[in-house]
C-alpha positions in Angstrom: 28.7 35.5 -7.8 30.8 38.0 -10.0 34.1 36.6 -8.6 32.9 33.1 -9.4 32.1 34.1 -12.9 35.6 35.8 -13.4 37.3 32.7 -11.9 35.3 30.4 -14.3 36.3 32.6 -17.4 39.9 32.4 -16.4 39.8 28.6 -16.1 38.0 28.3 -19.5 40.7 30.4 -21.1 43.5 28.3 -19.6 41.8 25.0 -20.4 41.2 25.9 -24.0 44.7 27.2 -24.5 46.2 23.7 -23.6 43.6 21.4 -25.3 45.5 18.2 -26.1 44.9 16.7 -29.6 42.8 13.8 -28.4 40.4 16.2 -26.6 39.1 17.1 -30.0 37.5 13.6 -30.4 33.8 14.1 -31.0 32.4 12.5 -27.8 28.8 13.5 -27.7 27.9 16.1 -25.1 24.7 16.5 -23.1 24.2 20.1 -21.8 22.5 19.6 -18.5 22.1 23.3 -17.7 20.6 25.2 -20.7 18.5 28.3 -20.6 16.8 29.7 -23.6 15.4 32.8 -21.9 12.9 35.1 -23.6 12.2 38.5 -21.9 10.5 39.3 -24.1 12.5 37.9 -27.0 15.5 35.6 -27.1 18.9 37.0 -28.0 19.4 34.3 -30.7 16.7 32.9 -32.8 15.9 29.2 -32.6 17.8 28.2 -35.7 21.0 29.9 -34.5 20.8 28.1 -31.1 20.3 24.8 -32.8 23.3 25.4 -35.0 25.4 26.2 -31.9 24.4 22.7 -30.5 25.2 21.0 -33.8 28.7 22.5 -34.3 29.6 21.6 -30.7 28.4 17.9 -30.8 25.8 18.6 -28.3 23.2 15.8 -28.8 21.0 16.5 -25.8 19.9 19.4 -23.5 18.2 19.8 -20.2 16.1 22.8 -21.4 14.7 25.6 -19.3 13.7 29.1 -19.9 12.2 32.3 -18.4 9.4 32.3 -19.2 8.8 28.7 -20.2 8.0 29.7 -23.8 11.6 29.1 -24.8 11.5 25.5 -23.6 8.3 25.0 -25.6 10.1 26.2 -28.7 13.0 23.8 -28.2 10.7 20.8 -27.6 8.4 21.7 -30.5 11.4 22.1 -32.9 12.0 18.3 -32.9 15.5 19.0 -34.2 17.2 15.9 -35.7 19.9 14.5 -33.5 18.9 16.6 -30.5 17.2 15.1 -27.5 15.4 17.8 -25.4 14.6 17.1 -21.7 12.3 19.9 -20.6 12.1 21.2 -17.0 9.5 23.6 -15.6 11.2 26.9 -14.6 9.2 28.5 -11.7 10.0 32.0 -13.1 8.1 34.3 -15.3 10.5 37.3 -15.1 13.9 37.7 -13.5 12.5 39.2 -10.3 10.7 35.9 -9.5 14.1 34.5 -8.5 13.8 36.4 -5.2 10.2 35.6 -4.4 9.1 32.4 -6.1 9.2 30.3 -2.9 6.5 32.5 -1.3 4.3 33.1 -4.3 1.2 31.0 -4.9 1.1 32.2 -8.4 4.2 30.0 -9.0 2.4 26.9 -7.8 -0.3 27.7 -10.3 2.4 28.2 -13.0 3.9 24.8 -12.2 0.5 23.1 -12.3 -0.4 24.7 -15.6 2.9 23.8 -17.2 2.8 20.2 -16.0 -0.4 19.7 -17.9 1.5 20.0 -21.1 2.7 16.4 -20.4 6.3 16.7 -21.5 8.2 17.8 -18.5 10.8 15.7 -16.6 11.6 18.1 -13.8 11.3 21.4 -12.1 14.1 24.0 -12.0 16.5 25.5 -12.2 15.4 27.4 -9.1 17.4 29.4 -6.7 17.0 28.8 -2.9 19.3 29.5 0.0 19.4 28.5 3.6 16.2 28.3 5.6 14.2 29.7 2.7 14.1 26.1 1.6 11.9 25.3 4.5 9.0 27.4 3.3 5.7 25.5 3.0 5.5 26.2 -0.8 8.9 24.6 -1.3 7.9 21.5 0.5 4.7 21.3 -1.5 6.7 21.5 -4.8 9.2 18.8 -3.6 6.3 16.5 -2.7 4.7 17.2 -6.1 7.9 16.4 -7.9 8.2 13.1 -6.0 4.5 12.3 -6.7 4.9 13.0 -10.4 8.3 11.4 -10.8 10.0 14.6 -11.6 13.6 15.7 -10.9 14.5 19.0 -9.1 17.2 21.2 -10.4 18.4 23.3 -7.4 20.8 26.2 -7.4 21.4 26.2 -3.6 23.8 26.1 -0.7 24.3 23.0 1.4 21.9 24.0 4.0 19.1 24.4 1.5 20.1 21.1 -0.2 19.7 19.2 3.0 16.3 20.8 3.8 15.1 19.8 0.3 16.1 16.2 0.9 14.5 16.5 4.4 11.1 17.5 2.9 10.9 14.1 1.2 13.4 11.3 1.3 12.4 10.2 -2.2 13.4 13.5 -3.8 15.8 13.4 -6.7 18.0 16.5 -7.0 20.4 17.8 -9.7 22.6 20.2 -7.7 23.4 23.1 -10.1 27.1 24.0 -10.0 27.7 21.3 -7.4 28.0 23.9 -4.7 30.3 26.2 -6.7 33.2 25.7 -4.2 32.1 23.1 -1.8 35.3 21.0 -1.1 35.5 17.8 -3.2 35.7 15.8 0.0 32.4 17.2 1.2 30.8 16.7 -2.2 31.8 13.0 -2.0 30.1 12.8 1.5 26.9 14.3 0.2 26.8 12.0 -2.8 27.3 8.9 -0.6 24.7 10.1 1.9 22.1 10.9 -0.8 22.0 8.3 -3.6 19.5 10.5 -5.6 21.9 13.5 -5.8 23.5 14.4 -9.1 26.2 17.1 -9.5 26.0 19.5 -12.5 29.4 21.2 -13.1 28.8 24.6 -14.7 30.8 27.3 -13.0 32.3 24.6 -10.6 35.7 25.6 -9.3 38.6 23.3 -8.5 38.1 20.7 -11.2 41.3 21.8 -13.1 44.6 23.3 -12.0 45.9 26.6 -13.5 47.4 24.8 -16.4 44.2 23.0 -17.4 45.1 19.6 -16.0 42.6 17.8 -13.7 43.2 18.3 -10.0 44.0 15.3 -8.1 41.0 15.6 -5.8 38.5 15.8 -8.7 40.3 13.1 -10.6 39.7 10.8 -7.5 36.1 12.0 -7.1 35.4 11.2 -10.8 37.0 7.8 -10.5 34.8 6.9 -7.6 31.6 8.6 -8.8 31.7 9.3 -12.5 28.1 8.1 -12.7 26.9 11.1 -10.5 28.0 14.1 -12.6 26.8 16.0 -15.7 28.1 19.1 -17.6 26.2 22.2 -18.4 26.7 25.6 -20.1 24.3 27.7 -17.9 23.4 30.2 -20.6 21.7 32.6 -18.1 23.1 35.7 -19.9 24.0 36.5 -23.5 27.7 36.3 -22.8 27.4 32.6 -22.1 26.0 32.1 -25.6 29.1 34.0 -26.9 31.3 31.7 -24.9 29.5 28.5 -25.7 32.1 27.0 -28.1 34.9 27.6 -25.6 32.8 26.2 -22.7 32.4 23.0 -24.6 36.1 22.9 -25.6 37.0 23.3 -22.0 34.9 20.4 -21.0 36.4 18.3 -23.7 39.9 19.3 -22.6 39.5 17.8 -19.1 37.2 15.0 -20.1 40.0 13.8 -22.4 42.2 13.3 -19.3 39.8 10.7 -17.8 39.5 7.1 -18.7 37.0 6.7 -21.6 34.3 5.2 -19.5 34.3 8.0 -17.0 34.5 10.6 -19.6 31.5 9.1 -21.4 29.5 9.0 -18.2 30.0 12.6 -17.5 29.7 13.8 -21.1 26.4 12.3 -21.9 25.7 8.7 -20.7 24.6 9.7 -17.2 22.0 12.1 -18.6 20.8 9.3 -21.0 20.4 6.9 -18.1 18.7 9.3 -15.7 16.2 10.5 -18.3 15.6 7.2 -20.0 17.0 8.3 -23.4 18.1 5.9 -26.0 21.9 6.0 -26.4 23.0 6.9 -29.9 
């Protein structure tokens, strides 16, 4: 994970160093991987976070937090110009990442949070390999399908396929789109699973060393621009420090795509998936 983080930081630095002038166009951005964690208190207060969104042209967020109190605050703020799509995070504290899939208390947490009546999905959750076959995981997948909820899964390919195997009607946002899964394999998975969406935070290979789009990802976006979303993944405080540069890096490579493809990935896909009114 550390090597992936270092690689991503290098890519961000290179991309922002070569931002073409037209990349500064204020295309709206939807952050589809946002954490407002609170253990026990958030690093930034709510108004500071909302200001970060405003200055970066972020008009929508897929909001999660650990615990879910941070998500409640983002929803309750009803900030003008910001659409908040809340997901239930199956974590109370960081250590739940390692045990949630065997913990009946997490099932009770999901049931209690769902009663708030605002949630559109469950996740981001971490699951790898055959751990995805646990009975509680299947129960959560079936619950998501029954209640028309998305799943936001940080997982390897083996776990991803198990999740789809639990219920063919599952709808999954793949956090980080596998990190380094080859673009050709990503294409195969997208075409095999029409309800799979790739989220691109920390995703390697999208750009070359000079910040230009790689040929394989340019081709993948040309074929499936309606299947990707961007995200910040503010899982640690450093990601809040980097937020401006992360969004600039997205704008840099989005500006290299045809406008319709860029719009899809920047915000239109999220608006479509979550039934939001385009602005």
